[in-house]
C-alpha positions as CSV (number, residue, x, y, z in Angstrom):
1,M,36.7,-13.4,46.5
2,H,39.2,-11.0,44.9
3,E,38.5,-7.5,46.1
4,P,36.4,-5.4,43.3
5,H,38.3,-3.3,41.1
6,V,35.4,-0.8,40.4
7,K,34.2,1.3,43.5
8,P,31.1,3.9,43.1
9,L,31.8,7.3,42.4
10,N,29.5,8.6,45.7
11,P,29.8,6.3,48.7
12,C,27.0,8.3,50.1
13,F,24.5,5.5,51.0
14,G,23.6,6.4,54.6
15,S,20.0,6.9,55.3
16,G,20.0,10.2,56.1
17,P,21.3,12.8,55.4
18,T,21.3,11.4,51.9
19,A,23.4,11.4,48.9
20,K,23.4,14.9,47.2
21,R,22.2,15.1,43.7
22,P,24.4,14.1,41.0
23,G,26.2,16.9,39.8
24,W,26.3,19.2,42.9
25,S,28.8,21.6,44.4
26,T,28.8,24.3,47.0
27,S,28.2,26.5,43.6
28,V,24.9,26.1,43.8
29,L,24.6,27.8,47.1
30,E,26.4,31.1,46.1
31,G,22.6,32.9,45.5
32,A,21.4,32.4,49.3
33,L,20.3,35.1,51.0
34,L,22.8,35.2,53.8
35,G,23.0,37.7,56.1
36,R,19.5,38.7,55.3
37,S,16.2,38.6,57.4
38,H,14.0,35.9,56.8
39,R,11.1,38.2,57.0
40,S,12.4,40.4,53.8
41,R,10.2,40.0,51.0
42,E,13.1,38.7,49.4
43,A,13.9,35.7,51.6
44,K,10.2,35.0,52.3
45,A,9.8,34.6,48.5
46,R,12.3,31.8,48.9
47,L,10.3,30.2,51.5
48,V,7.5,30.3,49.7
49,E,9.1,28.9,46.3
50,V,10.1,25.9,48.3
51,C,6.6,25.2,49.4
52,E,4.9,26.0,45.6
53,R,7.7,23.9,43.9
54,S,7.0,21.2,46.7
55,R,3.1,21.5,45.9
56,R,3.8,21.1,42.2
57,L,6.0,18.2,41.9
58,L,3.9,16.2,44.4
59,G,0.6,16.9,43.1
60,I,-0.8,18.6,46.5
61,P,-4.2,20.0,46.0
62,A,-4.6,23.9,45.9
63,D,-6.4,24.0,49.1
64,Y,-4.0,22.2,50.9
65,R,-1.9,24.3,53.1
66,I,2.1,23.8,52.8
67,G,4.8,25.3,55.7
68,I,8.2,24.9,56.7
69,M,8.7,24.1,60.7
70,P,11.5,23.7,62.4
71,G,13.0,20.3,63.7
72,S,13.0,18.5,60.4
73,D,10.2,16.1,60.1
74,T,10.2,15.0,63.6
75,G,9.1,18.7,64.9
76,A,6.9,18.8,61.7
77,F,5.4,15.5,62.9
78,E,5.1,16.4,66.7
79,A,3.6,20.1,66.0
80,A,0.6,18.2,64.3
81,M,0.2,15.6,67.2
82,W,0.3,18.3,69.8
83,S,-2.2,20.4,68.2
84,L,-4.6,18.3,66.4
85,L,-4.7,15.0,68.4
86,G,-7.3,14.4,71.3
87,P,-10.9,14.7,70.5
88,R,-11.2,11.4,69.2
89,G,-9.3,8.0,69.7
90,V,-6.5,7.2,67.8
91,D,-5.1,4.2,66.0
92,C,-1.5,4.1,65.8
93,L,0.5,2.0,63.4
94,A,4.0,1.1,64.6
95,F,6.0,-1.4,62.3
96,E,9.4,0.2,62.9
97,S,11.4,2.7,65.3
98,F,10.1,6.1,64.0
99,G,5.9,4.4,64.4
100,E,7.2,3.4,67.7
101,G,8.0,7.0,68.6
102,W,4.9,8.4,67.7
103,L,3.2,5.6,69.9
104,T,5.3,6.4,72.6
105,D,4.6,10.5,72.6
106,I,1.1,10.1,71.9
107,V,0.7,7.6,75.2
108,K,3.4,9.1,77.4
109,Q,3.9,13.0,76.7
110,L,0.3,13.5,75.6
111,K,-1.1,10.7,77.7
112,L,-4.0,10.3,75.7
113,P,-6.3,7.8,77.2
114,D,-7.8,6.0,73.8
115,V,-5.2,4.6,71.9
116,R,-4.8,1.4,70.0
117,A,-1.3,0.3,69.3
118,L,-1.3,-1.9,66.2
119,K,2.4,-3.2,66.0
120,A,4.1,-5.8,63.5
121,P,8.0,-6.8,64.1
122,Y,10.6,-5.2,61.7
123,G,10.1,-6.3,57.9
124,E,6.2,-6.9,58.7
125,L,3.0,-4.6,58.5
126,P,0.3,-4.4,61.1
127,D,-2.8,-6.0,59.6
128,L,-4.3,-2.7,58.1
129,G,-7.8,-3.9,57.7
130,R,-8.1,-3.5,61.8
131,V,-7.8,0.3,61.4
132,D,-10.6,2.3,62.6
133,F,-11.5,5.3,60.6
134,D,-13.6,7.0,63.2
135,R,-10.8,7.4,65.2
136,D,-7.5,9.6,64.1
137,V,-4.7,7.4,62.3
138,V,-1.2,8.0,62.7
139,F,1.2,6.0,60.7
140,C,4.5,6.4,58.6
141,W,4.0,5.5,55.1
142,N,8.0,3.9,54.4
143,G,9.1,2.7,58.0
144,T,13.1,3.9,57.5
145,T,14.2,1.8,59.8
146,S,12.5,-1.3,58.9
147,G,12.7,-1.1,54.7
148,V,8.7,-1.6,55.0
149,R,6.2,0.5,53.1
150,V,2.5,0.6,53.1
151,P,1.6,-0.9,49.8
152,D,-1.0,2.2,48.5
153,G,-3.7,4.2,49.8
154,G,-6.7,1.6,49.4
155,W,-6.8,1.1,53.1
156,I,-7.6,4.5,53.9
157,R,-11.6,5.2,53.7
158,D,-12.9,7.9,52.0
159,D,-15.5,8.6,54.2
160,R,-13.2,8.4,57.6
161,R,-14.9,10.7,60.4
162,G,-11.2,10.9,61.9
163,L,-7.9,12.3,60.7
164,T,-5.2,10.9,58.8
165,L,-2.1,12.0,59.9
166,C,1.0,10.5,57.9
167,D,5.2,10.6,58.4
168,A,6.5,10.3,54.8
169,T,9.7,11.7,55.5
170,S,11.5,9.1,53.4
171,A,8.2,8.5,51.0
172,A,7.6,11.8,49.4
173,F,9.1,12.6,46.2
174,A,9.4,9.0,45.8
175,M,6.3,7.5,45.8
176,E,2.7,8.3,44.9
177,L,0.7,9.6,47.8
178,P,-3.0,9.7,47.6
179,W,-3.5,13.1,49.1
180,A,-7.5,12.8,49.3
181,K,-6.8,10.4,51.6
182,L,-4.3,12.2,54.0
183,D,-5.2,15.1,56.1
184,V,-1.8,15.9,57.7
185,V,1.6,14.8,56.2
186,T,5.0,15.9,56.5
187,W,8.7,15.1,55.6
188,S,12.2,16.6,55.7
189,W,14.5,18.0,53.2
190,Q,17.3,15.3,54.1
191,K,16.1,12.6,52.6
192,V,14.5,11.7,48.3
193,L,16.0,15.1,47.2
194,G,19.2,15.0,49.4
195,G,18.8,18.4,51.3
196,E,20.5,19.6,54.5
197,A,18.8,18.7,58.1
198,Q,16.7,20.9,60.5
199,H,13.7,21.7,58.5
200,G,10.7,19.7,58.4
201,M,7.5,20.1,55.8
202,L,4.1,19.9,56.8
203,V,1.1,19.6,54.5
204,L,-2.7,20.4,56.2
205,G,-5.9,19.1,54.5
206,P,-9.0,21.1,54.7
207,R,-9.9,18.6,57.6
208,A,-7.0,19.0,59.4
209,V,-7.5,23.3,58.9
210,E,-11.4,22.6,60.5
211,R,-10.0,20.7,63.2
212,L,-7.3,23.3,64.2
213,A,-10.4,25.8,64.2
214,S,-12.5,23.6,66.5
215,W,-10.3,21.9,68.7
216,T,-8.3,23.4,71.8
217,P,-5.6,21.1,73.3
218,P,-5.9,20.8,77.3
219,W,-2.2,20.6,77.6
220,P,0.6,23.6,77.5
221,L,2.1,23.8,73.6
222,P,5.7,24.7,73.5
223,K,5.8,28.0,70.7
224,L,7.8,25.7,68.4
225,F,4.4,23.3,68.0
226,R,1.6,26.5,67.5
227,L,-0.2,26.2,64.8
228,T,-3.0,28.7,65.8
229,S,-3.0,32.4,67.4
230,K,-5.8,33.3,69.1
231,G,-8.0,30.3,68.5
232,E,-7.4,30.7,64.2
233,L,-5.3,28.9,61.9
234,A,-1.9,30.8,62.4
235,E,-2.0,31.4,58.2
236,G,1.3,32.8,58.2
237,I,3.3,29.6,58.9
238,F,1.8,28.8,55.4
239,A,2.9,31.9,53.8
240,G,6.6,32.1,54.3
241,E,6.5,33.5,57.9
242,T,8.2,30.4,59.6
243,I,7.7,29.8,63.8
244,N,11.7,30.1,63.8
245,T,14.3,31.5,62.2
246,P,14.8,29.5,59.5
247,S,18.6,28.5,57.4
248,M,18.5,30.5,54.1
249,L,21.8,28.3,53.0
250,A,19.3,25.4,53.7
251,V,16.6,26.9,51.9
252,E,19.1,27.5,49.0
253,D,19.8,23.8,48.9
254,A,16.2,22.7,49.0
255,L,15.5,25.1,46.0
256,D,18.4,23.5,44.3
257,G,16.9,19.8,44.7
258,L,13.6,20.6,43.2
259,R,14.8,22.1,40.4
260,W,17.0,19.2,39.6
261,A,14.0,16.8,40.3
262,E,11.8,19.0,37.8
263,A,14.6,19.2,35.0
264,I,14.6,15.6,35.0
265,G,11.1,14.8,34.7
266,G,9.3,15.6,38.3
267,L,7.9,12.9,40.3
268,P,7.6,10.0,37.8
269,A,11.5,10.5,37.2
270,L,12.3,10.5,40.6
271,I,10.0,7.0,41.0
272,E,11.9,5.4,38.3
273,R,14.8,6.4,39.9
274,C,14.1,4.8,43.0
275,R,12.7,1.7,41.4
276,A,15.6,1.2,39.4
277,N,18.1,1.4,42.7
278,L,16.4,-1.2,44.2
279,A,16.0,-3.2,41.3
280,V,20.0,-3.6,41.6
281,L,19.7,-4.9,45.2
282,E,16.8,-7.3,44.0
283,R,19.4,-8.8,41.6
284,L,21.9,-8.9,44.4
285,V,19.7,-10.8,46.6
286,A,18.5,-13.4,44.0
287,Q,22.0,-14.1,43.1
288,E,23.9,-14.1,46.6
289,K,22.4,-16.5,49.0
290,G,24.5,-14.9,51.6
291,F,21.7,-11.7,51.5
292,G,18.2,-11.4,52.0
293,F,15.5,-8.7,52.4
294,L,13.9,-7.8,56.2
295,A,10.9,-7.3,54.0
296,R,10.3,-10.3,52.3
297,R,7.0,-9.4,50.8
298,P,7.9,-7.2,47.7
299,E,4.3,-5.5,47.7
300,I,5.5,-3.9,51.0
301,R,9.4,-3.4,50.3
302,S,10.7,0.2,50.6
303,P,12.5,1.6,47.4
304,T,14.3,3.9,49.3
305,S,15.7,2.7,52.4
306,V,16.4,-0.6,51.6
307,C,17.2,-3.2,54.7
308,L,19.3,-6.5,53.9
309,T,19.6,-9.2,56.5
310,I,23.0,-11.6,56.6
311,E,21.6,-15.1,55.9
312,H,25.3,-16.5,55.2
313,P,25.7,-19.8,56.8
314,A,28.4,-18.7,58.8
315,V,26.2,-16.6,60.4
316,R,22.8,-17.8,60.7
317,H,23.8,-19.5,63.9
318,L,24.6,-16.4,65.8
319,D,22.9,-14.6,68.5
320,E,21.8,-11.0,68.0
321,P,25.2,-9.5,69.1
322,G,27.4,-11.8,67.4
323,R,25.4,-10.9,64.1
324,Q,25.7,-7.1,65.0
325,A,29.5,-7.7,65.3
326,V,29.8,-9.0,61.7
327,V,27.9,-5.9,60.4
328,K,30.0,-3.7,62.0
329,A,32.9,-5.8,60.7
330,M,31.4,-5.4,57.0
331,C,30.7,-1.5,57.1
332,A,34.3,-0.9,58.7
333,L,35.9,-2.7,55.7
334,L,33.6,-1.1,53.2
335,A,34.0,2.6,54.8
336,E,38.0,1.9,55.2
337,A,37.4,1.1,51.0
338,K,35.6,3.9,50.8
339,V,33.3,2.2,49.0
340,A,30.1,2.7,51.5
341,Y,29.6,4.9,54.3
342,D,26.6,4.5,57.2
343,V,24.9,1.6,56.1
344,A,24.6,-0.7,59.2
345,S,20.9,-1.1,60.1
346,Y,19.6,1.5,62.3
347,R,20.4,0.6,66.1
348,D,16.7,-0.8,67.1
349,A,16.5,-2.8,64.1
350,P,17.8,-6.9,63.6
351,A,21.5,-6.8,62.7
352,G,21.9,-5.9,58.6
353,L,22.4,-3.3,56.2
354,R,20.3,-0.4,55.4
355,I,21.1,1.1,52.3
356,W,19.6,4.3,50.7
357,C,18.3,3.6,47.0
358,G,16.7,7.5,46.7
359,A,16.5,9.3,43.7
360,T,19.7,11.2,44.7
361,V,21.9,7.8,44.3
362,E,23.0,6.6,40.9
363,T,22.3,3.5,39.8
364,A,25.8,3.0,38.4
365,D,27.2,3.5,42.1
366,L,25.0,0.6,43.5
367,E,25.7,-1.7,40.7
368,A,29.4,-1.1,41.6
369,L,28.6,-1.3,45.2
370,A,27.0,-4.6,45.1
371,P,30.2,-6.8,44.3
372,W,31.6,-5.0,47.6
373,L,28.8,-6.2,49.9
374,V,29.4,-9.7,48.9
375,F,33.4,-9.1,48.9
376,A,32.9,-7.7,52.5
377,L,30.7,-10.8,53.9
378,E,32.8,-13.3,52.2
379,T,35.8,-11.7,53.9
380,V,34.1,-11.2,57.2
381,T,33.2,-14.7,57.5
382,R,36.2,-16.4,56.8
383,R,37.5,-14.9,59.8
384,L,34.7,-16.3,62.0
385,P,35.3,-19.3,64.4
386,A,34.1,-22.5,63.1
387,A,30.8,-23.3,64.7
């Protein structure tokens, strides 16, 4: 196969930080309140604006609190777990690396005594029918490192007694989230809207707020995780008063992403862009026998973090290190040609490719990338010794 003639205009297909929105330039940051205190009236108004624009775009109910947290999605979700878990048993879903990380923190750091781990291998979901909603439930809506998502919220009981804590970092702004079924939701700016890292978003529903008022964790809480003060919800966190100093440059960039999303048609348009991007790779897999999906079932396949397996006959017999070597060589070729950066599968996942298809990625760029993926695979496999 000859080297393709057309290259993507934007080769950034990594899964975080992700591609900036189409047309982005540093000029959008010119109004950033640099050198100003984040406690000033003007800066605080920008922080509140991020929260309220997010509320409108995502359809978050008016009685849900929204705050900006340090430490990206990780910081937001850790704050929720350390502040809320403990009074009930916990069911933790683990079907990729981040869910495994939350499980590890619950068991080994919080040392909760009553924890059920509902696990599935990469590419699959645990049996959602086994979840006990009399317990607290911790889960990722979308597995960024496995390319697997929960199909919908139908499995979550409306009459639950426990809380649902949902890590939605690669799902927010790309999928419909059933807010009435979710008590805690977190995400980061560096995913679907292509924002900068280090800040996380935390949404608390009324049931989570009630838990904070009635439950005092027996363990020490680092300052960055404290959501209460003197036994009451720290309302300031949800009114633009961040726990620590935020980057007003990153805040300005987040506002630009939110305004762009509004301008193109809001959440429905963002979802449609993700679906169109996934469709490009679905056509690739259907046409080229050298690729497959880690998530084989379409109903649980992520439209953002799309994970491909290598199914080429020359690769199937290789052990995992051998498959990883093939992927490494493919990624080096793609990066050297400046057509795709940072597309190797996550380090804990099976060897393959992970291609970000979120809303900031142009469908035309994915269409240009597809022949390069075939070219890279064919080039690398020709160099392999005969089985």
